[in-house]
C-alpha positions in Angstrom: 116.9 100.8 92.6 114.8 99.0 95.2 115.4 95.4 95.6 112.0 93.9 95.2 112.2 95.2 91.4 114.4 92.1 90.7 111.8 89.7 92.1 108.9 91.4 90.4 110.4 90.9 87.0 111.3 87.3 87.5 108.0 86.5 89.3 105.9 88.3 86.8 107.0 86.4 83.9 106.6 83.1 85.9 103.1 84.0 87.1 101.9 85.0 83.8 103.2 81.7 82.3 101.4 79.9 85.0 98.0 81.6 84.7 95.4 78.9 84.0 97.9 75.9 84.2 97.4 73.2 86.5 99.0 70.5 84.5 102.7 70.1 83.6 104.1 73.6 82.5 105.3 73.8 78.7 107.1 77.0 78.3 106.3 78.1 74.9 106.2 81.5 73.4 102.5 81.5 72.8 101.8 81.2 76.3 103.5 84.4 77.4 101.4 87.4 78.1 102.9 90.7 78.6 102.2 92.8 81.5 103.2 96.4 83.1 105.8 96.1 86.1 105.8 99.2 88.3 108.5 99.6 91.1 107.8 102.7 92.9 108.7 103.9 96.5 108.8 107.5 97.6 110.1 108.1 101.0 110.4 110.9 103.6 114.0 111.7 102.3 114.3 115.1 100.6 115.8 113.9 97.4 114.8 113.2 93.7 112.9 110.0 93.9 112.9 107.2 91.2 110.2 105.3 89.5 110.9 102.1 87.3 108.6 101.1 84.7 109.0 98.1 82.5 107.0 95.0 81.0 107.5 91.5 81.5 109.6 89.3 79.1 109.7 85.7 78.0 112.4 83.6 79.7 114.1 83.1 76.6 114.8 86.8 76.2 117.3 88.9 78.3 115.0 91.2 80.1 113.8 93.5 81.7 111.9 95.3 79.0 111.8 99.0 79.9 108.6 100.9 79.3 109.8 104.1 77.7 108.2 107.5 77.0 105.6 107.4 79.8 104.3 110.6 81.4 104.6 109.9 85.2 103.7 112.1 88.1 103.0 111.7 91.9 100.2 114.0 93.1 100.1 114.9 96.9 98.3 117.4 98.7 97.4 119.3 95.5 101.0 119.2 94.4 102.1 117.4 91.4 105.7 116.1 91.2 106.5 115.4 87.6 109.0 112.5 86.8 111.2 112.8 83.9 112.6 109.7 82.0 116.6 109.8 82.7 117.2 106.3 81.4 115.3 103.7 79.6 112.2 102.9 81.9 113.9 105.0 84.8 112.1 108.1 85.8 113.4 110.6 88.2 111.4 113.5 89.9 112.2 116.9 88.5 112.7 118.3 91.7 113.7 116.8 95.2 110.8 116.4 97.7 110.1 114.5 100.9 107.0 112.6 101.6 104.9 114.4 104.5 102.8 112.8 107.0 98.8 112.7 106.9 98.9 113.5 103.1 97.4 111.2 100.5 99.9 110.5 97.6 99.0 108.8 94.4 101.0 107.6 91.5 99.5 108.5 88.0 101.0 107.6 84.6 100.2 107.2 81.1 102.2 104.9 78.8 103.4 105.9 75.2 100.3 103.8 73.9 98.0 106.1 75.6 97.0 103.9 78.5 96.6 105.4 81.8 97.2 103.9 85.4 96.7 105.2 89.1 97.5 103.9 92.5 95.4 103.8 95.6 95.9 106.9 97.8 98.9 106.2 100.2 100.3 107.8 103.1 103.7 108.1 104.6 104.3 105.6 107.4 105.5 106.0 111.2 108.9 107.4 111.2 111.0 104.8 113.1 114.9 105.1 113.3 117.4 102.4 113.3 118.8 102.3 117.0 121.8 100.1 116.4 123.5 98.2 113.6 126.4 95.9 114.6 128.4 93.1 113.1 129.2 90.0 114.9 131.6 86.9 114.0 129.4 83.7 114.4 128.7 80.3 113.0 125.2 80.3 111.5 122.5 77.7 111.6 124.1 76.0 108.7 127.2 75.6 110.4 129.0 78.3 108.3 131.3 80.9 109.8 131.1 84.6 108.9 129.9 87.9 109.6 126.3 88.7 110.7 125.0 92.3 110.4 122.0 92.9 112.9 119.7 95.8 113.5 118.0 97.0 116.5 114.8 99.2 116.3 112.1 100.4 118.6 108.7 102.5 118.3 107.3 103.3 121.5 104.1 104.4 119.7 103.7 100.9 118.3 102.6 102.1 115.0 105.3 100.9 112.8 105.1 97.0 112.9 105.9 96.2 109.5 109.6 96.6 108.3 111.7 96.0 105.1 115.5 96.2 104.9 117.9 97.0 102.1 121.8 97.2 102.3 124.4 98.7 100.2 127.9 97.1 100.8 131.4 98.7 99.9 134.5 97.0 100.3 138.2 97.5 99.5 139.5 95.4 96.5 143.4 94.6 96.5 144.4 92.4 93.6 147.2 89.9 94.7 149.4 90.4 91.7 149.6 94.2 91.1 152.8 95.5 90.0 153.7 98.9 88.7 154.6 97.8 85.3 152.4 96.8 82.2 152.7 95.6 78.7 151.0 97.7 75.8 151.2 97.0 72.1 153.3 99.1 69.8 151.2 100.3 67.1 153.9 102.1 64.9 157.2 100.2 65.6 160.4 101.3 64.3 161.5 97.9 64.2 159.5 96.5 61.4 161.1 93.0 61.8 159.9 92.3 65.1 156.5 90.4 65.1 153.8 91.9 67.1 155.9 94.1 69.2 155.2 95.3 72.9 156.7 97.2 75.5 156.7 97.5 79.3 155.3 100.9 80.7 155.0 102.1 84.2 151.4 101.8 85.4 149.5 104.2 87.5 149.0 103.2 91.2 145.4 103.9 91.2 144.9 100.4 90.1 146.3 98.7 93.2 143.5 99.6 95.7 139.8 100.0 94.6 136.3 100.3 96.1 133.4 98.4 95.1 129.7 98.6 96.1 127.1 96.0 95.6 123.3 96.3 96.7 121.0 93.8 98.2 119.1 91.3 95.9 116.6 89.8 98.1 113.5 90.9 100.1 114.1 91.1 103.6 110.9 91.6 105.7 110.0 91.5 109.5 107.0 92.3 111.5 106.4 92.8 115.3 102.6 92.1 115.3 103.2 89.0 117.4 105.3 90.8 120.0 104.3 92.5 123.1 106.0 95.7 121.9 107.0 97.2 118.5 110.7 96.2 118.9 112.9 94.8 116.2 115.9 93.0 118.1 118.7 91.3 116.4 117.3 91.2 112.9 119.6 89.7 110.4 120.2 91.9 107.6 123.4 90.5 106.0 125.6 87.3 106.5 128.9 87.3 104.7 130.9 84.0 104.5 134.3 84.0 106.2 135.8 82.9 102.8 134.3 85.8 101.1 136.7 88.2 99.4 134.6 91.2 100.3 135.6 91.3 104.0 139.2 90.6 103.2 140.5 94.3 104.1 137.8 96.9 105.2 134.3 96.5 104.7 131.3 99.0 105.2 127.6 98.3 105.0 124.7 101.0 104.8 121.5 99.6 106.1 118.0 101.3 105.2 115.0 100.4 107.1 111.5 101.0 105.6 108.6 101.2 107.8 105.9 99.8 105.5 102.0 99.7 105.3 100.3 96.5 106.1 99.5 96.2 102.5 102.8 96.8 101.3 104.2 94.3 103.6 101.6 91.9 102.6 102.2 92.1 98.9 106.0 91.7 99.3 105.7 88.8 101.7 103.4 87.1 99.2 106.0 88.1 96.5 108.9 86.8 98.5 107.0 83.4 99.0 106.3 82.9 95.3 110.1 83.5 94.7 111.3 81.0 97.0 113.0 77.9 95.7 110.8 75.2 94.4 107.7 77.3 94.5 107.8 79.2 91.3 107.6 76.1 89.2 105.2 74.1 91.5 102.2 72.4 89.9 100.1 74.5 92.1 98.5 77.4 90.5 99.2 80.4 92.6 97.2 82.9 90.8 97.9 86.6 89.9 99.6 88.9 92.5 97.6 92.1 92.8 99.2 95.3 94.0 97.7 98.7 94.6 97.9 100.0 90.9 95.2 99.5 88.4 94.5 100.6 84.7 92.1 103.3 84.2 91.7 102.2 80.5 91.3 98.7 81.0 90.3 97.5 84.6 90.8 93.9 83.6 94.5 94.5 82.7 97.1 92.9 84.7 99.3 95.1 86.4 102.3 94.2 88.6 103.7 96.2 91.3 103.0 98.3 94.4 103.3 102.1 95.0 104.6 102.7 98.4 105.2 105.6 100.6 107.5 104.8 103.4 109.5 106.4 106.2 113.1 105.4 105.9 116.1 105.4 108.4 119.7 104.6 107.6 122.8 103.6 109.5 126.3 102.9 108.4 129.2 100.7 110.1 132.7 99.8 109.2 135.0 97.0 110.1 138.2 95.5 109.4 139.2 91.9 108.8 141.6 91.9 111.6 139.0 93.2 113.9 137.4 89.8 113.9 140.0 87.7 112.4 143.3 88.9 114.1 146.2 87.0 112.9 144.1 84.8 110.4 144.8 84.3 106.8 142.5 86.6 104.7 139.8 85.0 102.4 140.7 83.7 99.1 140.6 86.2 96.2 137.5 86.0 93.8 139.7 84.7 91.0 142.2 81.7 91.3 144.8 84.0 89.4 146.5 81.2 87.3 149.7 82.4 85.6 150.0 82.0 81.9 152.9 82.6 79.2 150.9 83.3 75.9 152.7 83.4 72.6 153.5 86.7 71.4 153.8 85.6 67.8 152.9 82.5 66.1 154.3 81.4 62.6 152.0 79.3 60.4 152.7 78.1 57.0 152.2 81.4 55.2 152.9 84.3 57.7 153.5 85.5 61.2 150.2 86.2 63.3 149.8 87.4 66.8 149.3 85.0 69.5 147.4 85.0 72.6 149.7 87.6 74.2 148.4 90.3 72.0 144.7 89.0 72.1 144.9 89.6 76.0 146.4 93.0 75.7 143.9 94.2 73.1 140.8 92.7 74.8 142.2 94.0 78.2 141.7 90.5 79.7 145.4 90.0 80.6 147.8 92.1 82.4 151.6 91.8 83.0 153.1 89.8 85.9 156.8 89.2 85.1 159.4 88.2 82.5 159.1 84.3 81.8 162.6 83.5 82.0 161.9 79.7 81.6 159.4 79.7 84.5 156.6 78.5 82.2 158.0 76.4 79.3 156.9 76.4 76.6 155.5 79.6 76.4 156.0 83.2 75.4 158.4 85.7 77.0 155.9 87.5 79.5 154.0 85.9 82.4 150.4 87.3 82.3 147.5 87.1 84.8 143.8 87.8 84.4 143.4 91.5 84.7 141.1 91.2 87.8 144.3 89.7 89.5 146.5 92.8 88.8 144.3 95.6 88.1 141.7 96.6 90.6 139.6 98.7 88.2 138.3 95.4 86.8 136.2 95.3 89.8 135.9 98.6 91.2 136.5 102.4 91.2 140.1 103.7 92.3 138.9 106.8 94.3 137.2 106.0 97.8 133.5 107.0 98.1 132.8 110.3 99.9 131.5 108.3 102.8 134.6 106.3 103.2 136.9 106.5 106.3 139.8 104.5 107.4 
């Protein structure tokens, strides 16, 4: 999923609330106007491409609101590429294909209510590679120490000029309180006297080290139009604070460089500006952000989004914490990992009931740390910790991804 989708959803709701308002904003349900939101980018990668359709939603609702059961296709050079709905509002091309140079591509789709939409003809942009992706330890302009990830790129033809960047970061997760034992509830106890019985069992080692992947969540643009040559130099793609647990062990980042058209760049630049802190709720009326997709059924209908055909280049790097912070303590874990000794059984005036120990086991929110042995008093017989502190699968996958190298 492309990152500007997140901004489109949030901005779309805001802009529609703001339409026609120059006075203090009163967010009431009657002021909400639904609009179609499109997130559609095809590239020169030979793959099954994805297109996302949804509708704007009021702030009081948990969105987005997927646009389901649409008929979606991309047409290029007389060939129709049909997209099927794989998930709610997510449409994937039936076959893999790569956008070709000098071909006009158009997005066409019809929603389940019979309304049809079409994009302007769009051609693939110049294919320009990432020359270098590298990491440096440094203190940023805010005085924060951490790891900066930079890219360099150069187009000798001078035709690229407009760039967008996304990243996908993957890192090791090693919970600080993993042990090879765990508590489970005994469902059919032979001893009917013991209240809420549990037992210790060996646990799998695959819960000790996991791998977590997160995607970029912001719009990252740059342009070389003001430079003497079409060269991107030391463009910051990602900064990770030195206290971020993500870099505690081994970290990898995959960067995607999209060469954009001037129109696509301008659209996202304005979108990013509207999404900036302090601007979304300003008293100044920003107007409606128009993309390159229109309704054929109703030319006055507000449609949000941009159909983009971009060349893309990718590059990945790895580094270990010790590579840049040799001998220094690793960053604090994502959880403070407070120990507790919840009661196994509670006796009230009428009966015995299961206490917090069984609640944590049943809800999979707590895992075993050690026997209590008077360490926490008063308390139950077992010391427990939040699952995220003793079971890496609370945050990631136990098997390394295919691209992972040590």
